[in-house]
N, C-alpha and C positions, 0 to 999 in steps of 0.2 A: 731279711725277711724276704718272704715269696708274696706276691700281689696275687697268685693265681687262686680264681675263685671270688674275686672281690666283685667282679659287677655281677653276678650270682646273689651274693648278699644283699647288694644294694637293691636289685629288684625286689627281693624278699621282703627289704624293709618298707619300700614305697609301693608295693602292692596293695595293703588294706587303704593305704591314702585315695591310690587311685581308684579302688574299689568304691570307697565312700564318695568319692566325688561324681563316678558313675552315676549312682544309686541315687544322688542329688539331682542331677541333670534329668535324668529320666523321669523324676518325679516332679520337678519343676515343668516340664514339656507336659506331662500328663495331667497336672493342673491346668495349665494354657489349652491344652485340648479340648477338657472338658467344659472349661469355659465358655469355648467357642461353640461347641456342641449345645450348652445349655442355652446360650441365646439364639441359636437358630432353631431349638426347639420350642421355644416361647415366641419368638415370631411365628413360626408355624403354626402353632396354636391359637395366638391372637387372630392371625389371617382366616382359619378355620372358622373362629368364633363371629368374626364380621360377615362371613358368608353364610353363617346359620347353622354350620357343622358343630361337631363334637370337639372341642378345644382339647381335652385330656387325650382323646385317641390321637389327634394328631400330632400333638407333642410327642407323645410316645413313638408315633410311626416315624419321628425325624431323628429319633437315635439308633445309633447300633443297638444289637443285641447286649453288650457289656454293660452300658450304659443305663439300660432299662432297669436293672435288678436294684439299683440303689438310687431310683428317680422317686421324686415327689413332685407332682401337678398341682396347683392351687389355681382355679378361677375363680375370679371377683369381678363379677360386671363384664368389662371390656378388657380386663386386666389377666394377665396369664402370667404365673412365677414358677419357674422352674428350677428344681434343684437336685445336681447330680454328685455321686460321688466319684471321683476319679480312681482310676486303678492305681495300685500300690504294689512294689514289689518288697515291702516289708509289711508283715502282718500287723504289728502295733501301729504302725501310723495308717493303716486302712480306715477306721472309724473316725480318725481326725481332721479330714479334709472334707470340704463341701464346698461347690462353687453354685450360685443362686445368679440368675439371670430374670429378667421381666420386661414385657412387651406389652404395650397397652394400646388399645384400637378404640377410637374414639367416632362418634356418629356425625357424619356431614353436617355442616350448618346449612 
Protein backbone atom coordinates (compact mmCIF):
# COMPACT_ATOMS: atom_id res chain seq x y z
CA UNK A 1 0.00 0.00 0.00
CA UNK A 2 1.40 3.38 -1.03
CA UNK A 3 1.52 6.36 1.34
CA UNK A 4 1.97 8.98 -1.35
CA UNK A 5 -0.36 11.94 -0.88
CA UNK A 6 -1.13 11.08 2.76
CA UNK A 7 0.08 14.48 4.03
CA UNK A 8 -2.14 16.28 1.53
CA UNK A 9 -5.18 14.32 2.64
CA UNK A 10 -4.43 15.04 6.31
CA UNK A 11 -3.98 18.74 5.57
CA UNK A 12 -7.34 18.86 3.79
CA UNK A 13 -8.94 17.17 6.79
CA UNK A 14 -7.40 19.60 9.27
CA UNK A 15 -8.02 22.75 7.22
CA UNK A 16 -11.65 23.32 8.33
CA UNK A 17 -10.64 22.94 11.99
CA UNK A 18 -7.77 25.40 11.58
CA UNK A 19 -10.04 27.85 9.79
CA UNK A 20 -12.67 27.69 12.54
CA UNK A 21 -10.00 28.13 15.21
CA UNK A 22 -8.65 31.17 13.39
CA UNK A 23 -12.12 32.72 13.09
CA UNK A 24 -12.80 32.07 16.78
CA UNK A 25 -9.52 33.70 17.83
CA UNK A 26 -10.15 36.69 15.56
CA UNK A 27 -13.63 37.16 17.04
CA UNK A 28 -12.34 36.92 20.60
CA UNK A 29 -9.65 39.51 19.88
CA UNK A 30 -12.18 41.80 18.16
CA UNK A 31 -14.53 41.66 21.16
CA UNK A 32 -11.65 42.39 23.55
CA UNK A 33 -10.42 45.29 21.44
CA UNK A 34 -13.93 46.73 21.17
CA UNK A 35 -14.27 46.52 24.97
CA UNK A 36 -11.07 48.54 25.41
CA UNK A 37 -12.24 51.11 22.86
CA UNK A 38 -15.65 51.39 24.54
CA UNK A 39 -13.96 52.02 27.88
CA UNK A 40 -11.75 54.71 26.39
CA UNK A 41 -14.72 56.37 24.68
CA UNK A 42 -16.79 56.35 27.87
CA UNK A 43 -13.91 57.90 29.79
CA UNK A 44 -13.39 60.56 27.12
CA UNK A 45 -17.09 61.40 27.23
CA UNK A 46 -17.12 61.63 31.02
CA UNK A 47 -14.04 63.87 31.06
CA UNK A 48 -15.61 66.10 28.44
CA UNK A 49 -18.83 66.24 30.48
CA UNK A 50 -16.84 67.25 33.56
CA UNK A 51 -15.27 70.10 31.61
CA UNK A 52 -18.63 71.33 30.33
CA UNK A 53 -18.28 69.86 26.83
CA UNK A 54 -20.50 67.54 24.81
CA UNK A 55 -19.97 64.02 26.15
CA UNK A 56 -21.53 62.29 23.15
CA UNK A 57 -19.29 64.06 20.63
CA UNK A 58 -16.20 63.36 22.72
CA UNK A 59 -17.09 59.66 22.99
CA UNK A 60 -17.69 59.41 19.23
CA UNK A 61 -14.41 61.17 18.47
CA UNK A 62 -12.55 58.66 20.67
CA UNK A 63 -13.53 55.72 18.44
CA UNK A 64 -12.14 54.77 15.02
CA UNK A 65 -14.48 54.96 12.03
CA UNK A 66 -15.62 51.31 12.11
CA UNK A 67 -16.65 51.62 15.77
CA UNK A 68 -18.89 54.63 15.24
CA UNK A 69 -21.27 52.80 12.92
CA UNK A 70 -22.75 50.51 15.59
CA UNK A 71 -22.13 52.81 18.55
CA UNK A 72 -24.64 53.98 21.14
CA UNK A 73 -23.90 56.70 23.73
CA UNK A 74 -26.15 57.41 26.71
CA UNK A 75 -25.42 60.38 28.97
CA UNK A 76 -27.17 60.46 32.35
CA UNK A 77 -25.94 63.22 34.64
CA UNK A 78 -22.23 62.56 35.13
CA UNK A 79 -22.41 59.01 33.79
CA UNK A 80 -21.57 58.12 30.20
CA UNK A 81 -22.38 54.64 28.86
CA UNK A 82 -20.95 53.56 25.51
CA UNK A 83 -22.03 50.44 23.62
CA UNK A 84 -20.02 49.24 20.63
CA UNK A 85 -20.57 46.37 18.19
CA UNK A 86 -17.24 44.66 17.48
CA UNK A 87 -16.39 43.67 13.91
CA UNK A 88 -17.06 40.11 12.88
CA UNK A 89 -15.94 38.12 9.83
CA UNK A 90 -19.13 36.04 10.02
CA UNK A 91 -22.27 37.90 9.02
CA UNK A 92 -24.52 35.76 11.25
CA UNK A 93 -22.56 36.84 14.34
CA UNK A 94 -22.36 40.52 13.48
CA UNK A 95 -25.48 41.51 15.43
CA UNK A 96 -24.99 39.09 18.32
CA UNK A 97 -22.03 40.72 20.04
CA UNK A 98 -21.86 44.07 21.77
CA UNK A 99 -19.73 45.47 24.54
CA UNK A 100 -20.67 48.19 26.99
CA UNK A 101 -18.56 50.38 29.18
CA UNK A 102 -19.52 53.08 31.68
CA UNK A 103 -17.60 56.00 33.17
CA UNK A 104 -18.83 58.37 35.88
CA UNK A 105 -17.66 61.84 36.83
CA UNK A 106 -18.57 63.19 40.24
CA UNK A 107 -18.48 66.76 41.42
CA UNK A 108 -15.64 67.49 43.84
CA UNK A 109 -16.65 67.98 47.45
